[in-house]
C-alpha positions in Angstrom: 0.0 0.0 0.0 1.2 3.5 -0.8 0.8 6.5 1.4 0.6 10.0 0.0 2.2 12.7 2.1 2.4 16.5 1.7 5.9 17.5 2.6 8.0 20.7 2.5 11.2 20.2 0.6 13.9 22.6 1.8 17.1 23.5 0.2 19.2 24.5 3.1 22.6 26.0 3.9 23.4 24.0 7.0 24.1 26.0 10.1 24.0 25.2 13.8 21.2 24.7 16.3 20.5 27.9 18.1 20.2 26.2 21.4 23.1 23.7 21.6 25.3 25.2 18.9 26.0 21.8 17.3 25.6 21.5 13.5 22.3 20.5 12.2 22.0 17.1 10.4 19.7 16.3 7.6 17.6 13.9 9.6 17.0 16.4 12.5 16.0 19.9 11.4 13.1 21.6 13.1 11.8 25.2 13.0 9.1 27.3 14.6 5.9 28.3 12.8 6.4 32.1 13.3 10.1 32.2 12.3 12.7 30.3 10.2 15.2 29.7 12.9 16.3 26.1 13.1 16.9 23.6 15.9 17.3 20.0 16.8 13.9 18.7 17.9 15.0 17.7 21.4 16.7 21.1 21.9 13.7 23.3 21.0 11.2 21.0 22.8 13.2 21.2 26.0 13.7 24.9 25.6 9.9 25.5 25.5 8.9 22.7 27.9 11.2 24.0 30.7 9.8 27.5 30.8 10.9 29.6 27.7 7.8 30.3 25.7 9.7 31.9 22.8 12.3 31.4 20.1 15.8 31.3 21.6 17.1 33.6 18.9 14.5 36.2 18.0 12.2 35.8 21.1 9.1 35.5 19.0 6.4 33.7 21.2 6.3 30.0 20.7 4.6 26.8 22.0 5.1 23.1 21.4 2.4 23.2 18.7 4.5 25.7 16.7 7.4 23.2 16.2 7.5 21.7 12.7 9.9 19.3 11.0 11.6 20.3 7.8 12.7 17.7 5.3 15.9 19.0 3.9 18.5 18.5 1.2 22.0 19.6 1.5 23.0 22.6 -0.5 26.0 21.0 -2.2 29.4 22.3 -1.2 28.4 25.8 -0.4 28.5 25.3 3.3 28.0 28.3 5.5 28.0 27.9 9.3 26.3 31.2 9.8 23.6 30.6 7.2 20.1 29.9 8.4 18.6 30.6 4.9 15.7 28.4 4.0 14.3 28.1 0.5 11.0 26.1 0.6 9.0 24.5 -2.2 5.9 22.4 -1.8 5.7 19.0 -3.4 3.7 15.8 -3.1 5.7 12.7 -2.2 4.8 9.0 -2.4 6.2 6.6 0.2 5.6 2.9 0.9 6.6 3.3 4.6 3.9 4.2 7.1 6.5 4.3 9.9 8.5 7.2 8.6 7.9 9.3 11.7 9.1 6.5 13.9 12.2 6.3 11.9 12.9 10.0 12.3 12.2 9.7 16.1 14.8 6.9 16.3 17.3 8.9 14.4 16.8 11.9 16.7 17.3 9.7 19.8 20.5 8.2 18.3 21.7 11.7 17.5 21.1 12.9 21.1 23.1 9.9 22.5 25.9 10.8 20.2 25.9 14.4 21.2 25.9 13.5 24.9 29.0 11.3 24.3 31.0 14.1 22.6 34.0 15.3 24.7 32.8 19.0 24.6 29.1 19.5 25.4 27.0 22.6 25.8 24.5 23.2 28.6 21.1 24.6 27.8 20.0 27.7 29.8 16.6 27.2 31.5 14.7 30.4 32.0 12.7 30.7 35.2 10.8 33.9 36.0 12.0 35.1 39.4 12.2 38.0 41.9 13.6 38.7 45.3 10.9 37.9 47.8 12.0 36.7 51.2 14.1 38.1 54.1 15.1 35.2 56.3 13.2 35.5 59.6 16.3 34.7 61.7 18.1 37.8 60.5 16.4 40.9 62.0 17.3 44.5 61.9 16.4 44.8 65.6 14.2 43.1 68.2 11.2 44.9 66.6 11.8 43.1 63.3 10.8 46.3 61.4 11.9 45.1 58.0 10.8 41.6 57.0 9.3 39.6 54.1 5.9 41.2 54.6 7.2 44.7 55.0 10.4 44.7 52.9 10.5 48.5 52.3 10.6 49.9 55.8 12.9 51.8 58.2 14.5 50.3 61.3 13.2 52.0 64.5 16.5 51.6 66.1 18.4 52.8 63.1 20.2 49.6 62.2 21.6 49.1 58.7 19.5 46.7 56.7 18.2 45.8 53.3 15.1 47.1 51.5 13.6 45.0 48.6 12.9 47.9 46.3 11.4 45.9 43.5 11.7 42.4 41.9 15.4 42.8 41.0 16.8 45.6 43.1 17.9 45.4 46.7 19.0 48.6 48.5 21.1 48.4 51.6 20.5 51.3 53.9 23.6 51.7 56.1 23.2 52.9 59.7 24.0 56.4 60.7 25.1 55.1 64.1 28.2 53.0 64.9 29.0 50.7 62.1 28.4 47.7 64.4 24.7 48.4 63.8 25.0 47.3 60.1 23.3 43.9 60.0 23.8 40.9 57.7 20.4 39.9 56.4 19.8 36.8 54.2 17.6 37.3 51.1 15.9 34.6 49.0 14.0 34.7 45.7 10.4 33.6 45.2 11.1 30.5 43.1 13.6 27.7 43.6 15.4 25.7 40.8 14.3 22.1 40.4 16.3 19.3 38.8 14.8 18.9 35.3 12.8 15.7 34.7 13.1 13.6 31.5 15.7 15.9 30.0 18.0 14.8 27.2 20.5 17.6 27.6 22.6 19.3 30.3 20.5 22.0 31.9 21.8 25.4 33.2 20.2 27.7 35.8 22.0 31.0 36.1 21.6 34.5 37.5 23.9 37.6 37.9 24.1 40.4 40.5 25.8 43.8 40.3 27.4 45.0 43.5 27.0 48.7 44.5 29.1 49.7 47.6 27.3 51.8 50.2 30.5 52.6 52.1 33.2 54.2 50.1 36.1 52.9 52.2 35.0 49.4 51.2 36.0 47.8 54.5 32.5 47.3 55.7 31.0 46.1 52.4 30.1 42.4 52.3 28.3 40.0 50.0 27.9 36.2 50.1 26.2 34.8 47.0 25.4 31.2 46.0 22.9 28.3 46.0 21.3 26.6 49.0 20.1 23.0 49.0 16.4 23.3 50.0 16.5 19.8 51.5 19.6 19.9 53.7 20.2 23.7 54.1 23.8 23.2 52.9 25.1 25.9 50.6 27.8 26.7 48.0 28.9 30.3 47.9 31.3 32.9 46.8 32.7 35.6 49.3 34.3 38.3 47.2 35.5 40.3 50.2 37.7 37.4 51.1 38.5 36.4 47.5 37.1 33.0 48.3 34.9 30.4 46.6 33.8 28.1 49.4 37.1 27.5 51.2 39.3 28.1 48.2 41.4 31.3 48.2 42.2 33.1 45.0 45.1 35.6 45.0 44.1 37.2 41.7 40.5 37.5 42.6 39.4 41.0 43.8 36.1 42.8 44.6 35.4 46.3 43.3 32.4 48.5 43.2 30.1 47.7 40.2 31.5 44.2 39.7 29.0 41.7 38.3 29.0 38.2 39.7 27.2 35.2 38.3 26.3 31.9 39.8 25.1 28.8 37.8 24.2 25.3 38.5 24.3 22.6 35.8 22.4 19.3 35.9 23.3 16.3 33.8 20.8 14.6 31.4 18.3 12.3 33.0 20.0 9.2 31.5 23.3 10.2 33.2 22.1 10.9 36.7 23.6 7.7 38.0 27.0 8.5 36.7 27.3 12.3 36.9 26.6 14.9 39.5 25.4 18.4 39.1 27.9 21.2 39.7 28.0 24.9 40.6 30.3 27.6 39.0 30.8 31.3 39.4 31.6 34.2 37.1 32.9 37.7 37.4 32.3 40.4 34.8 31.4 37.8 32.2 34.3 35.4 32.8 34.3 32.1 34.8 36.5 32.3 37.9 38.1 29.4 39.7 37.0 25.8 39.2 33.5 24.4 39.5 32.2 22.6 42.6 30.9 19.1 42.2 27.7 18.4 44.2 27.7 14.9 45.6 24.6 15.6 47.6 21.2 15.7 45.9 20.5 19.4 45.2 17.3 18.2 43.6 15.8 21.6 44.6 18.0 24.6 45.3 17.5 28.4 45.6 19.8 31.4 45.2 20.6 33.4 48.2 22.4 36.6 49.2 23.9 37.8 52.5 24.6 41.6 52.4 26.2 44.3 54.4 26.6 47.8 53.1 26.2 46.5 49.6 23.2 47.1 47.3 22.3 44.8 44.4 21.0 45.0 40.9 19.9 41.5 39.7 19.5 39.9 36.3 17.4 36.7 36.7 17.3 36.3 32.9 13.7 37.2 32.8 14.2 39.1 29.5 17.6 38.3 27.9 16.6 40.1 24.7 16.6 43.5 26.4 18.9 42.7 29.3 21.4 40.0 28.4 23.8 38.5 30.9 27.3 39.6 31.1 28.3 36.0 30.8 27.3 34.3 27.5 25.3 31.3 28.8 24.9 30.0 25.2 28.6 29.1 25.1 28.8 27.4 28.5 30.7 24.1 28.0 30.1 21.3 30.5 32.9 21.6 33.0 35.3 18.7 33.8 37.6 20.3 36.3 36.5 20.7 39.9 37.9 21.6 43.3 
C-alpha cells in the first residue's frame, strides 16, 4: 500500500542549532511556525517545555504546537556555518513506509546519544521567572523586626543598617547612621527555587547575575555572600568576594570592586546520566568564569539562590528578559565543566 504525504522540501545551507550550537543534520532539522530559525527537535522541545515560551534567537512567542519538522536536502558544497537561509517549495511525495515518523524519532534519539557522548558538550539555559521575595526571619534589623518579608521597604526604628527589597530585581542596603556595628547581615531569597529537570536529554543550566553597589566608600564594611542553598539539607555553596574565596578556596588574583558583576550557575546532567554524573556549581565575574566548578555529591534536587549583604546594594539579572537585558556571561557558550575543586 502506498501513502501519499504532503511534505515541505527545503534546500538549506546547514548552520548550527541555536540552542546547543551543534551542527544540524539532515535527519533532524526543526523550525518554529512564526520564524525560520532552526533547531534539533530535542533542543527546542526542552527549551519550550522548561519555561521559555519563545524562540531562543528572536524571542518570538512559541509553543510546542509551533514546532514543525523540515525535510531537507544539503546545498552542495556551499557550506556556511552562519547561514540559516531556507528556500522552501511544496511537493507531493509518495512513500511505501507508514512508519516514517518512527524512523525519524529513532534517528533523533540516536543523535542525542551521540551528542551527549562528545567530549565537549554545551549546557542549555533554563529560563525561570523570578524576583527577590523573602528576608530570612532569623536575620532581624532589631528586636522589633521592622523590616521583613511582609514589610520589605521599611525603616528600622533603632536605626540599624538593613536591606530594602525595592522591586523584583533591586535590593537597597540602607547603612546605619550610628556606629558601624549596627549594620546587620540579612539573608535574602527569591520567590522561586530551581528544580532538577525531569526527562531531559541535555545538560540544563540555571543561572543569574548580581551587580554590586558599595554603600560605604572605604570598602572595609562592604560584604556579599552569593550562591545556592540546597532546599533539603540547608547546605550551601557560595562565593565571598571580600575574602577572595569560593567556598574554602582562596584566589590571590580575585578582587572585589564597586560595580563588579558576579554570576552563579548550577548545571544538571541529562536524566540518562544521573547515576554516573553529579550536578555542579560555578561562578563568574564580569562575564568570565572564575576558579573551578564545585561538584555536588549531595542531591541538590531543589535549590535556591541566596544573598547575604552588608553595606552593599544589588541589581539583579534573573534572565527574565535576555533580549533587552542580556547576561554579562554568555550562557549559550557554556561548555560542561570537567575540572573541579
